[in-house]
C-alpha positions in Angstrom: -21.6 31.0 -48.4 -22.3 28.4 -51.0 -21.9 29.5 -54.6 -25.0 29.1 -56.7 -28.0 26.9 -56.2 -27.5 23.4 -54.8 -31.0 22.1 -54.6 -33.1 23.2 -57.5 -35.6 20.4 -58.4 -38.5 19.9 -60.6 -41.5 22.1 -59.7 -43.3 21.0 -56.5 -45.1 22.5 -53.5 -41.7 24.0 -52.4 -41.5 27.8 -52.0 -40.2 29.5 -55.1 -37.2 31.0 -53.3 -35.9 27.5 -52.5 -35.0 26.9 -56.1 -32.4 29.7 -56.0 -31.5 29.9 -52.3 -28.3 31.8 -51.8 -27.8 33.1 -55.3 -28.4 36.8 -54.4 -25.9 36.5 -51.6 -22.9 35.3 -53.7 -21.6 38.8 -54.3 -21.0 39.3 -50.5 -18.7 36.3 -50.3 -17.2 35.9 -53.8 -15.2 38.8 -55.4 -16.2 37.8 -58.9 -18.9 35.4 -60.1 -17.4 32.3 -61.9 -17.7 32.3 -65.7 -19.5 29.0 -65.6 -20.9 27.0 -62.8 -22.8 23.7 -63.1 -24.4 21.5 -60.4 -25.9 18.2 -61.4 -27.7 15.8 -59.1 -30.3 13.1 -58.6 -32.7 12.6 -55.7 -36.3 12.1 -54.7 -39.3 14.2 -53.7 -41.9 13.2 -51.2 -44.9 15.5 -51.9 -48.7 15.6 -52.0 -50.5 14.2 -55.0 -52.0 17.6 -55.6 -52.7 20.8 -53.6 -55.3 19.8 -51.0 -54.6 16.1 -51.2 -54.4 13.8 -48.1 -52.3 11.3 -50.0 -48.6 11.6 -50.9 -46.2 10.1 -53.5 -42.5 9.5 -53.8 -41.1 10.6 -57.2 -37.6 10.8 -58.7 -36.3 14.4 -58.8 -33.3 15.0 -61.1 -31.5 18.3 -60.5 -29.5 20.6 -62.7 -28.4 24.2 -62.4 -26.2 25.9 -64.9 -25.1 29.6 -64.4 -23.1 32.0 -66.6 -21.6 34.7 -64.4 -24.4 36.9 -63.0 -26.1 37.0 -66.4 -27.9 33.8 -67.3 -29.1 30.5 -65.9 -30.7 27.2 -66.8 -32.2 25.4 -63.9 -34.6 22.6 -63.2 -36.3 24.9 -60.7 -35.8 28.4 -62.0 -36.1 27.6 -65.7 -34.2 29.3 -68.6 -33.6 32.9 -67.8 -31.5 36.0 -67.8 -30.9 38.7 -65.1 -31.7 41.8 -67.1 -30.7 44.1 -64.2 -28.3 43.0 -61.5 -26.0 44.5 -58.9 -24.3 43.6 -55.7 -27.6 43.5 -53.8 -30.3 43.0 -56.4 -31.3 41.2 -59.6 -34.4 41.6 -61.8 -34.9 39.0 -64.5 -37.1 37.1 -67.0 -37.3 33.3 -67.4 -39.2 30.7 -69.3 -40.3 27.9 -67.0 -43.0 25.2 -66.7 -45.7 23.7 -64.5 -46.0 19.9 -64.6 -49.8 20.1 -64.2 -51.8 17.5 -62.4 -52.4 13.9 -63.4 -55.5 11.9 -62.5 -55.3 9.4 -59.7 -57.6 7.0 -57.8 -58.6 9.6 -55.3 -62.5 9.8 -55.2 -62.6 13.6 -55.3 -60.4 14.0 -58.4 -61.4 11.1 -60.6 -64.0 13.2 -62.3 -61.7 16.1 -62.9 -59.9 16.5 -66.1 -56.2 16.1 -66.2 -54.3 19.4 -66.1 -51.5 19.1 -68.7 -48.0 20.6 -68.4 -48.0 24.3 -69.1 -45.2 26.6 -70.3 -44.9 29.8 -68.2 -43.3 33.2 -68.6 -41.8 34.4 -65.3 -40.6 37.9 -64.1 -38.8 38.1 -60.8 -36.9 40.4 -58.6 -34.7 40.0 -55.5 -33.2 42.5 -53.1 -30.7 41.9 -50.4 -30.8 43.8 -47.1 -27.9 41.7 -45.8 -28.4 39.0 -44.7 -32.1 39.0 -45.6 -33.3 38.4 -49.1 -36.7 39.7 -50.4 -38.1 38.1 -53.5 -41.2 38.7 -55.7 -42.2 36.7 -58.8 -45.1 36.3 -61.2 -45.5 33.3 -63.5 -48.0 33.7 -66.4 -49.3 30.5 -68.1 -48.8 30.5 -71.9 -51.6 28.1 -72.8 -51.8 24.3 -72.4 -53.0 23.1 -68.9 -54.6 26.4 -67.7 -54.8 30.1 -68.1 -53.9 32.9 -65.6 -51.0 33.6 -63.4 -49.5 32.6 -60.0 -46.9 34.4 -57.9 -45.0 34.5 -54.7 -43.8 37.1 -52.2 -41.0 35.7 -50.0 -38.4 36.6 -47.4 -35.5 34.3 -46.4 -32.1 34.3 -44.9 -29.2 32.0 -43.8 -29.9 30.8 -40.3 -27.0 28.3 -39.7 -23.7 27.4 -41.3 -20.1 26.3 -40.9 -17.1 28.7 -40.7 -15.7 27.1 -43.8 -18.9 27.8 -45.6 -19.3 24.1 -46.6 -22.6 23.8 -44.8 -25.5 26.3 -44.8 -29.2 26.4 -43.9 -31.7 28.9 -45.3 -35.2 29.5 -44.0 -38.1 31.8 -44.5 -41.8 32.3 -45.2 -43.7 33.1 -48.4 -47.2 33.9 -49.6 -48.6 32.5 -52.9 -51.3 34.4 -54.8 -53.1 33.4 -58.0 -55.6 34.7 -60.6 -59.1 33.5 -61.0 -58.1 31.4 -64.0 -55.5 29.5 -62.1 -57.8 29.0 -59.1 -60.8 27.8 -61.1 -58.7 25.2 -62.8 -57.3 23.7 -59.6 -60.1 24.3 -57.1 -63.5 24.9 -58.8 -66.2 22.2 -59.1 -68.2 22.5 -62.3 -71.8 21.3 -62.7 -70.7 18.2 -64.6 -68.2 17.4 -61.9 -70.8 18.0 -59.2 -73.2 15.6 -60.9 -70.5 12.9 -61.1 -69.2 13.2 -57.5 -72.1 14.6 -55.5 -69.9 17.5 -54.4 -71.4 21.0 -54.5 -70.8 23.3 -57.4 -67.9 25.7 -56.4 -66.5 28.7 -58.3 -63.0 29.5 -56.9 -62.0 33.1 -57.1 -58.5 34.6 -57.4 -56.6 35.9 -54.4 -54.1 34.6 -51.8 -53.8 30.9 -52.4 -51.5 29.7 -49.6 -48.7 30.6 -47.1 -45.6 28.5 -46.8 -42.5 28.2 -44.6 -39.4 26.6 -46.2 -36.0 25.3 -45.2 -33.1 24.5 -47.5 -29.8 22.9 -46.2 -26.7 22.1 -48.3 -23.6 20.3 -47.1 -20.4 19.8 -49.2 -19.2 16.6 -47.6 -16.3 15.7 -50.0 -14.5 18.0 -52.3 -17.3 19.0 -54.8 -19.9 16.4 -53.8 -22.8 17.8 -51.8 -26.2 16.7 -50.4 -29.2 19.0 -50.3 -32.4 18.7 -48.4 -35.3 21.1 -48.8 -38.6 21.0 -46.9 -41.7 23.2 -46.9 -45.0 23.4 -45.1 -47.9 24.7 -47.2 -51.2 26.0 -45.7 -54.1 26.7 -48.2 -56.2 29.8 -47.6 -59.5 31.3 -48.9 -61.1 29.5 -51.8 -58.2 27.0 -52.1 -59.0 25.9 -48.5 -62.8 26.0 -49.0 -62.9 24.0 -52.2 -64.8 20.7 -52.0 -61.8 19.0 -53.6 -59.5 20.0 -50.7 -58.9 17.1 -48.2 -56.1 18.7 -46.2 -55.5 22.4 -45.8 -52.0 21.9 -44.5 -49.4 19.8 -46.4 -45.7 19.1 -46.3 -43.0 18.4 -48.9 -39.5 17.1 -48.7 -36.8 16.9 -51.4 -33.4 15.2 -51.2 -30.5 15.5 -53.7 -27.0 14.1 -54.0 -25.1 16.2 -56.5 -21.7 17.3 -57.8 -20.5 20.9 -58.5 -18.6 21.5 -61.8 -16.6 24.7 -62.2 -16.6 27.8 -60.1 -15.1 28.3 -56.7 -15.5 25.8 -53.9 -17.3 27.0 -50.8 
């Protein structure tokens, strides 16, 4: 089993569990968590312009993941946090993280929408291992800025392939994303002004289940401490997210690739 997170990247349509894949399973393969462990990398992300878009963009995706024992972490994907309660098969924690928001582009259906700025978020999360399956639940509350409200995920994942030397591992699993009315209105509603500008009907998006996802994360240590990580996810919008006049495509895909190096800690 690989120690720590290899593929955490900047926020994207990936499933939330993919930013910390394997972390809850470390205790089953390592007698003691390393005092410090750091993974740094650089890669790219091929992802939709926004939830519901039919167009995609290729963007740089720097990756960093710093962990102190089983107590604290600072990660591009998980944010800055602490595991308040933790044991061999569980962890419950708090983190400060962020949402990059949504920029305006040339797509007809979003040109009249206001830009959604980056937003700081407070996150509470919990993970429980029924070996080898990991159950995860998280809530992320916006702290002002781009939008109000919360968004969260319920996920299940597990290792599905790997090498005997533990230098290669693949995780996979589904997740469900739910959101409050404030979150849904910002990203999927059409106001009267926007309707007048675009000709689209007025639409008031309500809170509830926003989407379902299925994700895969694969990491390979190919030379000493150098590794490559690939993560992919399919995302299918549901309910008002799927019915929104701004939604072009209900089903979207995302792929991230990282080349990185692991500092400190035990090798796989």
